[in-house]
Each structure stands twice: as C-alpha cells, then as structure tokens.
C-alpha angles and dihedrals in degrees: 000000000000094000095062115105131181096199130041127227094284099034094276107161112247131183112232092189091053090049091052091051092048092051092048092049092047091055095044101043101040138048143072092313095050120096118265134038118305092243092051091055094058096074092048092047091048090051088055090056097050114132136036096298088049090052089053090050091048090055089050091051091052092047095048092046094049091047092049093047090051092052091050093046093047091049092052092046093049090053087056093047092248130130124239123222108194090195091059118026088164092070092043093049093046089059093048099040117176092351089086125071121210111274089205090082098048085090095233109207088357093290124138119214095219096047117023097026093041090052092048091051090049092053099046090045098046091044097039095141091054092041094061089050097048104040138024102270099200097065089039090056090047091056092047093050090047091057091045091049092050091048097049095039091050090056094047103039107014098047089235112171114261102220132170094260093050093047091048091052092050093049091049092048089056095047093044093048089050091052093049093047088050090059093051122091091211111019116194122252115275112262119256096252090055092050090049092049091050090061090060127087096188117134124208127216111239116216126204104210090197091068098023095232142100111267101182150331131256132194108208096185093052094050092046091052093048094048109029096040097043 
C-alpha cells in the first residue's frame, strides 16, 4: 500500500505493519454499523490511534477521506457541467447551490466523517507536536481545511443540515489546525476559503437530531479569527 512508511518525517522509526493493522481495526470496529452512538465511538477510536503509528494512520485517514470527497464532489459537478476547484469548494458550491449533495456522506474509502475522521482530527490535534515530527504537516493541513471547507460550504450553499456532530467536527478541525500550525516554524498561508469565512459573522443554528430541536448557535468565522489569527 502506497501510504505505508517505515520512517517518519524526521527519521522517526514507524511500523508499517502496525499501521496497516490499526487502519483495518479502525474500519472494522467503528462506524455507522457499530454499536453505540457515533459521537461515543470517537473517543474509543482516538484511543486506538494513540502513539506515533496512530498519528501516521490518522494522517492517512484524513488524506483518503479528502481524496474521496473530492472525487465525489468533482463527479457531481461534472454531471452539472460545472468545474471543481479543490482549493476552493466554497466558490464551486456557491455556483451549484442545492443541486449538490454533501460528499462527506458518500463514505469515501469507507470512512465516516463523524467517527473515523473525527477521531483522526482528535489525534493530530491533541498530539500536534508529535504530528509535525511524524508526518508532513503541510499536506495534512490542506486535507483538514478541505474537509472544513466542504462542511461549511455545504451548510451555507447546499442547505446541508447543521447537526451537533457536524458542528463538533468543524470546531475540532479549527482547533486541531491551530495546534498544528502552532508547532510549525513556518506555517503555510491560510487557504482562500478560510480567509473568506473569517470575514463573515454569520452564526448557524445547531440541531440535535436526537431531540429534534436547536440546541445552540455557532459562529464559524468568529472562532476561526480568534484561533487561526491569534
């Protein structure tokens, strides 16, 4: 498998066989078909990925998920005769509007955004110092901002439901990206969709489907300004 690596970014010894087993176990043990609520599975999945090999697997999960989401989005856009700019889904989705469905739920590579991706984000954020030593942080950040862009653009232009799990993932993507950038000596510029979102003061109503009611509001642009520009 192309993702397997024996050495980390700075020559840190990694165990490709262990990584392959962790990824297999992550797919098998967790997800929509597994027992328990999706949110409750995240902590257990994150515990599975603890350590440097787990960090490497978390980066792989984010890459595979972002690649799969892009393929789904690009396929939908092509069917509508519209281009796809992977660097700025916000602009692409604004042109398409409600004609696009969220690619986050097409289960790219069998990964669920609110379980596998959420756990991966938890790990790379909580272990940010180790993350920048084990994996290349620039592409990792690109994948994280891609997922954030798809999430926020889907809410704004695709009328995608803003639920508790989605809002939690978005919040954690912002905090994890901030932590990783803080460990880098020369973090890359923020992508255009993030800069655009930070100019907005719009809040979203967050719905808890379990009780069928709005349980709070969240202002993505405000949090991104407070964290990413600090």
